[in-house]
C-alpha positions as CSV (number, residue, x, y, z in Angstrom):
1,X,124.4,-16.3,15.3
2,X,120.9,-16.9,14.0
3,X,120.7,-20.6,13.8
4,X,117.7,-20.9,11.2
5,X,120.0,-18.9,8.9
6,X,122.5,-21.7,8.8
7,X,120.5,-23.9,6.9
8,X,122.1,-26.5,4.4
9,X,124.7,-24.1,4.1
10,X,126.2,-24.8,7.6
11,X,128.0,-27.8,5.9
12,X,129.4,-25.4,3.5
13,X,132.8,-23.8,4.2
14,X,131.6,-20.3,3.9
15,X,129.1,-20.6,6.5
16,X,131.5,-22.6,8.9
17,X,133.7,-19.5,8.9
18,X,131.0,-17.1,9.4
19,X,129.2,-18.8,12.0
20,X,130.5,-20.4,15.4
21,X,132.9,-22.9,14.1
22,X,132.4,-25.2,17.3
23,X,128.6,-25.3,17.1
24,X,128.9,-26.3,13.4
25,X,131.6,-28.9,14.2
26,X,129.8,-30.5,17.1
27,X,126.4,-30.7,15.1
28,X,128.3,-32.4,12.2
29,X,130.1,-34.6,14.4
30,X,126.6,-35.7,15.8
31,X,125.3,-36.3,12.3
32,X,123.2,-33.2,12.4
33,X,123.3,-31.7,8.9
34,X,120.0,-29.9,8.4
35,X,117.7,-27.6,10.2
36,X,114.9,-30.2,10.0
37,X,117.0,-32.6,12.1
38,X,117.6,-30.2,14.9
39,X,113.7,-29.0,15.0
40,X,112.7,-32.8,14.6
41,X,115.1,-33.6,17.4
42,X,113.9,-30.9,19.8
43,X,110.0,-31.6,19.0
44,X,110.3,-35.4,20.1
45,X,110.1,-34.2,23.7
46,X,107.2,-32.1,25.1
47,X,109.8,-30.1,27.4
48,X,113.4,-29.7,27.7
49,X,115.5,-28.1,30.5
50,X,118.5,-25.8,29.4
51,X,121.0,-28.0,30.7
52,X,119.8,-30.9,28.7
53,X,119.7,-29.1,25.4
54,X,123.1,-27.6,26.0
55,X,124.5,-31.1,26.6
56,X,122.7,-32.8,23.7
57,X,123.5,-30.2,21.2
58,X,126.9,-29.1,22.5
59,X,125.7,-25.4,23.0
60,X,126.6,-22.9,25.8
61,X,123.8,-21.3,27.6
62,X,123.4,-18.2,25.3
63,X,123.1,-20.4,22.3
64,X,120.7,-22.8,23.7
65,X,118.3,-19.9,24.6
66,X,118.7,-18.3,21.3
67,X,118.0,-21.9,19.6
68,X,115.2,-22.6,21.4
69,X,113.6,-19.1,21.2
70,X,114.0,-19.3,17.5
71,X,112.2,-22.6,17.3
72,X,109.3,-21.0,19.1
73,X,109.9,-22.4,22.5
74,X,109.5,-20.4,25.7
75,X,110.8,-21.0,29.2
76,X,108.3,-21.9,31.8
77,X,109.4,-22.9,35.3
78,X,112.8,-23.9,34.1
79,X,111.4,-25.9,31.2
80,X,111.4,-25.2,27.6
81,X,107.9,-25.8,25.9
82,X,106.6,-25.0,22.5
83,X,104.8,-21.6,23.0
84,X,101.5,-20.7,21.7
85,X,102.0,-17.0,21.4
86,X,101.8,-15.2,18.1
87,X,105.5,-14.0,18.6
88,X,106.5,-17.5,19.0
89,X,104.4,-18.7,16.0
90,X,106.1,-16.1,13.9
91,X,109.5,-17.0,14.9
92,X,108.8,-20.9,14.2
93,X,107.4,-19.8,10.7
94,X,110.7,-18.1,10.0
95,X,112.6,-21.3,10.9
96,X,110.2,-23.5,8.9
97,X,110.6,-21.0,5.9
98,X,114.5,-21.6,6.1
99,X,113.9,-25.2,6.3
100,X,112.0,-25.1,3.1
101,X,114.6,-23.0,1.3
102,X,117.3,-25.4,2.5
103,X,115.1,-28.3,0.8
104,X,114.8,-26.4,-2.3
105,X,118.5,-25.6,-2.5
106,X,119.5,-29.1,-1.8
107,X,116.9,-30.5,-4.3
108,X,118.3,-28.3,-7.0
109,X,121.8,-29.1,-6.1
110,X,121.1,-32.9,-6.4
111,X,119.3,-32.4,-9.7
112,X,122.1,-30.5,-11.2
113,X,124.5,-33.3,-10.0
114,X,122.5,-35.9,-11.5
115,X,122.0,-33.8,-14.8
116,X,125.7,-33.3,-14.9
117,X,126.5,-36.9,-14.4
118,X,123.9,-38.0,-17.2
119,X,125.3,-35.5,-19.7
120,X,128.7,-36.8,-19.0
121,X,127.5,-40.3,-20.0
122,X,126.5,-39.2,-23.5
């Protein structure tokens, strides 16, 4: 699973069936609905150990490694730290682009909903 591809869609049925359903359900139960929330949560600390991320985000080890790598973190001396390599920067850039796409989709959906509601009140 590519976590950054989940985006806003990870609350949609189509994505729930395509991605790991347990991960999605766990995140929804933890009130994590958007990519920016996941990144923001992880960015609050300078370092994380794998077990802590696994516990907090209810992931297995493989999923944790993939998530942290996609966010541009690297594992150094049993701690995940935001990496400064070009490769890590590129991965984080992709994540941030997906966040922006998520925000754009969400904004369009809200605007369409408001417009539909207003149109119905004519």
